[in-house]
C-alpha positions in Angstrom: -24.5 12.1 -10.7 -28.1 11.8 -9.4 -28.5 9.7 -6.3 -32.0 8.3 -5.9 -33.6 7.1 -2.7 -32.7 3.7 -1.3 -35.5 1.2 -0.9 -36.5 0.1 2.6 -34.6 -2.0 5.2 -31.5 0.2 5.1 -29.8 1.4 8.3 -26.8 3.8 8.3 -24.6 3.6 11.4 -21.8 6.0 11.9 -18.8 5.9 14.1 -16.9 8.8 15.7 -14.1 9.0 13.1 -15.8 11.3 10.6 -19.3 12.5 11.6 -19.4 15.3 9.0 -18.9 12.9 6.0 -21.5 10.4 7.5 -24.1 13.2 7.7 -23.4 14.3 4.1 -23.9 10.7 2.9 -27.1 10.3 4.9 -28.5 13.5 3.5 -27.8 12.5 -0.1 -29.6 9.2 0.6 -32.5 10.9 2.3 -32.0 8.9 5.4 -31.3 9.5 9.1 -28.4 8.0 10.9 -29.2 5.3 13.4 -29.2 6.5 16.9 -26.4 5.0 18.8 -24.2 5.8 21.8 -20.5 5.1 21.2 -18.4 6.1 24.2 -15.8 4.8 26.5 -15.5 3.4 30.0 -13.2 4.9 32.5 -10.4 2.6 31.4 -10.8 3.7 27.7 -12.7 0.5 26.6 -15.1 1.1 23.7 -18.8 1.0 24.7 -21.7 0.8 22.2 -25.4 0.8 22.5 -27.7 0.9 19.4 -31.2 2.4 20.0 -33.0 0.6 17.1 -33.6 -3.0 16.1 -31.4 -4.2 13.2 -33.0 -7.6 12.7 -33.1 -8.6 9.1 -31.8 -5.2 8.0 -29.0 -4.1 5.7 -26.6 -2.0 7.9 -24.0 0.3 6.5 -21.3 1.3 8.9 -19.5 4.5 8.1 -16.0 4.7 9.6 -12.7 5.9 8.3 -9.2 5.5 9.6 -7.3 8.6 8.9 -7.7 10.6 12.1 -5.1 10.8 14.8 -6.6 8.0 16.9 -6.7 5.4 14.2 -6.5 2.4 16.5 -9.6 3.6 18.4 -11.4 4.0 15.1 -10.6 0.4 14.2 -11.9 -0.9 17.5 -15.1 1.1 17.1 -15.6 -0.4 13.7 -15.1 -4.0 14.9 -17.4 -3.5 17.9 -20.1 -2.0 15.7 -19.8 -4.8 13.2 -20.0 -7.5 15.8 -23.0 -5.8 17.5 -24.8 -5.8 14.2 -23.9 -9.4 13.7 -25.2 -10.5 17.1 -28.4 -8.4 16.5 -29.3 -10.6 13.4 -28.6 -8.0 10.8 -29.0 -9.4 7.2 -26.0 -7.7 5.6 -23.3 -5.6 7.3 -21.4 -3.4 4.8 -18.4 -1.4 6.0 -18.0 2.0 4.2 -14.4 2.8 4.9 -13.2 5.6 2.7 -9.6 5.3 3.9 -8.6 1.8 4.9 -6.2 2.1 7.8 -2.9 0.2 7.8 -3.0 0.0 4.0 0.6 1.2 3.8 1.7 -2.0 5.6 0.6 -4.4 2.8 4.1 -5.9 2.2 6.5 -7.9 4.2 9.3 -5.8 5.8 12.2 -7.7 7.2 10.9 -9.3 10.4 7.6 -7.4 10.5 4.3 -8.6 9.2 1.6 -7.8 6.7 -0.7 -5.8 9.0 -3.3 -5.0 6.4 -4.0 -8.7 6.0 -4.4 -9.0 9.8 -6.9 -6.2 9.8 -8.8 -7.7 6.9 -9.2 -11.0 8.8 -10.4 -9.1 11.9 -13.0 -7.2 9.9 -14.4 -10.3 8.3 -14.4 -12.2 11.5 -16.3 -9.3 13.3 -19.1 -9.7 10.8 -18.6 -7.4 7.8 -20.0 -9.0 4.6 -18.9 -6.3 2.1 -16.4 -3.5 2.0 -16.7 -0.1 0.2 -13.4 1.8 0.2 -11.6 4.4 -1.9 -8.2 4.4 -3.6 -6.4 1.6 -1.7 -2.7 2.2 -1.4 -2.1 -1.1 -3.0 -4.9 -2.7 -5.1 -3.8 -6.2 -4.1 -5.2 -5.5 -0.6 -8.6 -6.5 -2.0 -7.3 -10.1 -2.0 -6.8 -10.1 1.8 -10.5 -10.0 2.5 -12.8 -13.0 2.6 -15.7 -10.8 1.4 -16.3 -8.6 -1.7 -14.4 -5.3 -1.8 -15.4 -2.3 -4.0 -12.5 0.0 -4.4 -13.9 3.4 -5.6 -11.7 6.0 -7.3 -11.5 9.7 -6.6 -9.7 10.6 -9.8 -12.8 12.0 -11.6 -13.2 14.6 -8.8 -9.6 15.6 -8.8 -9.5 15.8 -12.6 -12.6 18.0 -12.5 -10.9 20.3 -9.9 -7.9 20.7 -12.3 -10.1 21.7 -15.2 -12.3 24.1 -13.3 -10.1 25.5 -10.5 -6.6 25.8 -11.9 -6.3 28.7 -14.3 -4.4 27.9 -17.5 -4.1 24.3 -16.7 -3.3 23.6 -20.3 0.2 25.0 -19.5 0.6 22.4 -16.8 2.6 19.2 -16.5 1.7 16.2 -14.3 4.6 15.3 -12.0 5.3 11.9 -10.4 7.2 12.6 -7.2 8.9 9.2 -7.5 9.0 6.4 -10.1 6.4 4.4 -8.2 3.8 7.1 -8.9 4.5 7.1 -12.7 1.4 5.0 -13.6 -1.0 7.3 -11.7 0.7 10.4 -13.2 0.5 8.9 -16.7 -3.2 8.2 -16.3 -3.9 11.8 -15.2 -1.8 13.2 -18.1 -3.5 11.1 -20.7 -7.0 12.2 -19.6 -5.9 15.9 -19.5 -3.8 15.7 -22.7 -0.8 17.0 -20.8 2.9 16.2 -20.5 4.5 14.3 -17.7 7.7 14.7 -15.6 9.2 12.3 -13.1 11.3 13.1 -10.0 14.0 10.6 -9.5 16.4 10.1 -6.6 16.2 11.5 -3.1 17.2 14.7 -1.3 20.4 14.3 0.7 20.7 16.2 4.0 23.6 16.4 6.5 21.4 14.6 9.0 21.1 11.5 6.9 22.7 8.4 8.4 23.4 5.1 6.9 20.9 2.4 7.8 23.1 0.0 9.5 21.5 -3.2 10.8 22.4 -4.5 14.2 24.8 -7.4 14.4 22.1 -10.1 14.7 23.8 -12.9 12.9 22.5 -12.3 9.4 26.0 -11.8 8.0 27.8 -14.2 10.2 29.7 -17.3 8.8 28.3 -20.8 9.2 29.0 -22.3 12.6 31.9 -24.6 13.2 31.1 -28.3 13.4 30.6 -29.7 16.9 33.7 -30.9 18.8 32.6 -34.5 18.7 32.5 -34.5 14.9 35.9 -32.9 14.7 37.3 -35.6 17.0 35.9 -38.4 14.9 37.3 -36.8 11.8 40.8 -36.6 13.3 40.6 -40.1 14.6 39.6 -41.4 11.1 42.5 -39.5 9.5 45.0 -40.8 12.0 43.8 -44.4 11.5 44.0 -44.1 7.7 47.6 -42.9 7.9 48.6 -46.5 8.8 46.9 -47.9 5.7 48.2 -45.4 3.0 48.9 -47.2 -0.4 52.0 -46.5 -2.5 51.9 -43.8 -5.2 51.6 -46.2 -8.1 48.5 -47.8 -6.6 46.9 -44.3 -6.0 47.6 -43.2 -9.6 46.0 -46.4 -10.9 42.9 -45.9 -8.8 42.5 -42.2 -9.8 42.9 -43.1 -13.5 40.2 -45.8 -13.2 37.8 -43.5 -11.4 38.3 -40.7 -14.0 37.6 -43.2 -16.8 34.5 -44.4 -15.1 33.3 -40.9 -14.5 33.7 -39.9 -18.2 31.8 -43.0 -19.3 29.0 -42.2 -16.8 28.7 -38.6 -18.1 28.6 -39.9 -21.8 25.8 -42.3 -20.9 23.9 -39.7 -18.9 24.1 -37.1 -21.6 22.8 -39.6 -24.1 20.0 -40.6 -21.9 19.1 -37.0 -21.1 18.4 -36.4 -24.8 15.9 -39.3 -24.8 14.1 -38.5 -21.6 14.4 -34.7 -21.6 16.7 -34.3 -18.5 19.2 -31.5 -18.2 22.8 -32.4 -18.8 24.8 -31.5 -15.7 27.8 -30.7 -17.9 25.8 -27.8 -19.4 25.0 -26.1 -16.1 27.2 -23.0 -15.6 28.2 -21.9 -12.1 29.5 -18.5 -13.3 32.3 -18.7 -10.8 30.0 -18.5 -7.8 30.9 -20.8 -4.9 28.2 -19.7 -2.5 25.1 -17.5 -2.2 25.8 -14.3 -4.2 25.6 -11.0 -2.3 23.6 -8.2 -3.9 25.0 -4.7 -3.9 23.0 -2.3 -1.7 20.7 0.2 -3.5 21.8 3.8 -3.4 19.5 6.4 -4.9 21.1 9.2 -6.9 20.7 12.8 -5.9 17.2 14.2 -6.6 16.6 15.3 -10.2 13.7 16.0 -12.6 13.2 14.0 -15.7 11.2 16.2 -18.0 10.7 19.9 -18.8 8.9 22.0 -16.1 10.3 25.4 -16.9 7.6 28.1 -17.1 4.9 25.5 -16.5 2.4 24.7 -13.7 3.6 21.5 -11.9 0.8 19.2 -10.6 2.0 16.4 -8.3 -0.5 13.5 -7.9 -0.6 10.7 -5.4 -3.0 8.5 -3.5 -2.3 10.0 -0.1 -0.2 12.7 1.5 0.9 12.0 5.1 4.6 12.8 5.7 5.0 15.9 3.5 8.7 16.1 3.5 9.1 14.3 0.2 6.6 16.6 -1.4 8.3 19.7 0.0 11.7 18.5 -1.3 10.1 17.8 -4.7 8.5 21.2 -4.8 11.8 22.9 -4.1 13.4 21.0 -7.0 10.5 21.9 -9.3 10.8 25.6 -8.3 14.6 25.5 -9.1 13.8 24.0 -12.5 11.5 26.9 -13.4 7.9 25.8 -12.4 6.1 29.0 -11.4 3.2 27.3 -9.6 3.1 23.9 -7.8 0.0 21.9 -6.8 -0.3 18.7 -4.9 -3.4 16.5 -5.4 -4.1 13.4 -3.4 -7.2 11.4 -2.4 -6.4 10.9 1.3 -5.1 14.0 3.2 -3.7 12.4 6.4 -1.4 15.4 7.0 0.1 14.0 10.2 2.4 15.6 12.7 3.6 19.1 11.6 2.5 18.7 8.0 0.4 21.9 7.9 3.4 24.0 9.1 5.7 22.4 6.5 3.2 23.0 3.7 2.7 26.6 4.8 6.5 27.3 4.7 7.2 25.4 1.5 7.1 26.3 -2.2 3.8 24.4 -2.6 1.0 26.8 -3.6 -1.9 24.5 -3.0 -2.7 21.0 -1.6 -6.0 19.5 -2.8 -7.4 16.5 -1.0 -10.8 14.8 -0.6 -12.8 14.6 2.5 -12.2 10.8 3.0 -10.5 11.7 6.3 -11.2 14.7 8.5 -8.6 17.5 8.4 -10.5 20.6 9.7 -7.8 21.2 12.3 -5.0 21.1 9.7 -6.9 23.6 7.5 -6.9 26.1 10.4 -3.2 26.1 10.5 -2.6 26.1 6.8 -4.7 28.1 4.3 -3.1 26.2 1.3 -5.2 23.0 2.0 -8.3 22.7 -0.1 -11.0 20.0 0.2 -13.0 18.2 -2.5 -16.3 16.6 -1.5 -16.6 12.9 -2.6 -19.7 12.0 -0.4 -21.9 11.8 -3.5 -19.8 9.0 -4.9 -20.0 7.0 -1.6 -23.7 7.6 -1.4 -24.3 6.4 -5.0 -22.3 3.3 -4.3 -24.4 2.6 -1.2 -27.6 3.2 -3.2 -26.6 0.9 -6.1 -25.4 -1.8 -3.8 -28.5 -1.8 -1.7 -30.9 -1.7 -4.7 -28.9 -4.6 -6.3 -27.8 -2.4 -9.2 -24.5 -2.7 -11.0 -21.6 -0.6 -9.7 -19.8 -0.6 -13.1 -21.2 2.9 -13.9 -18.9 4.2 -11.1 -15.9 2.7 -12.8 -16.4 4.0 -16.4 -13.0 4.7 -18.1 -11.3 3.8 -14.8 -8.1 1.7 -14.9 -6.1 0.1 -12.2 -3.5 2.9 -12.5 -6.0 5.5 -11.3 
């Protein structure tokens, strides 16, 4: 991919989250980063001072969210966007390779959809366009009130497989859970390889049942108030003095049943004419209340597919908590895979992920440089990095020169 030079009126402003990636993008665009001082006051408030005029310019703010201080990165992004907005910038484009809080894009019990909140905050701060890469859920694009270009890193990872994995023709693409099947299938079809799926979860002695607190969700309906009960008893006691004899009650019941049957016949006849549903045709299936669903229980971890004597390549959009990958690698090793790779776009690698990878059966973890992980690479020699700065630079150039971005999505599907 050959990135040309952007036409004038472009300014590139970088935050503190990933200065190395920002410098690589600026070099490929043959531009210099805007001089700005982004620091903090004594009480840790974010402070920003831009050294150049941004009036009537297109400003590209480079900031990612994968470092250990993600909330500070978000605040820096919002402050920079609002500063550009109040400085009369023409367009403010956020280049966010890894969109933070993208894992919280669904409603969880009494939680909230945090990624939608973040999208509203970004648009309100002044961002008019978003460039990101491999969103955790593609539907997040709909949370924004501005255009979102979701780039894909799969061409770079596929190229790594072809050029850096010896004998990759003897490999099988592995989905570490059924949710990753679409991505694994897309990789397998492009590489003309087979696919395997890991189903279930690893059971450990430390696992505990997820028992919800007694917060009233399973409690029975409340009893009626005492005053209603009193009225009910009083009405019953009064009716006891006016009870008819048995023959009168039988006559009344027979008349009511006959009237009900006549009404049902008339209603069924009328429903044929006006298209209504006949109540007599509705089945209750013996349920008298709201049916209770049985709790899901995953079976023990197993592999669906043949990996014996093969290279196993697990693919995903991000790798953060590596315990699921480590458990999957152990299962693949038991099934006969002689080499195990893990490929992901965003290498968050939080907590003690480097140590777990180093001690696991995984031979190599390949991630892109959408988030910084230099410290993790010091503690784990198995982590490899693929540079995707040229893709982000080309997207910026095409967007600024008002060219189509469809070239960057050739042969790309929503499963990638």
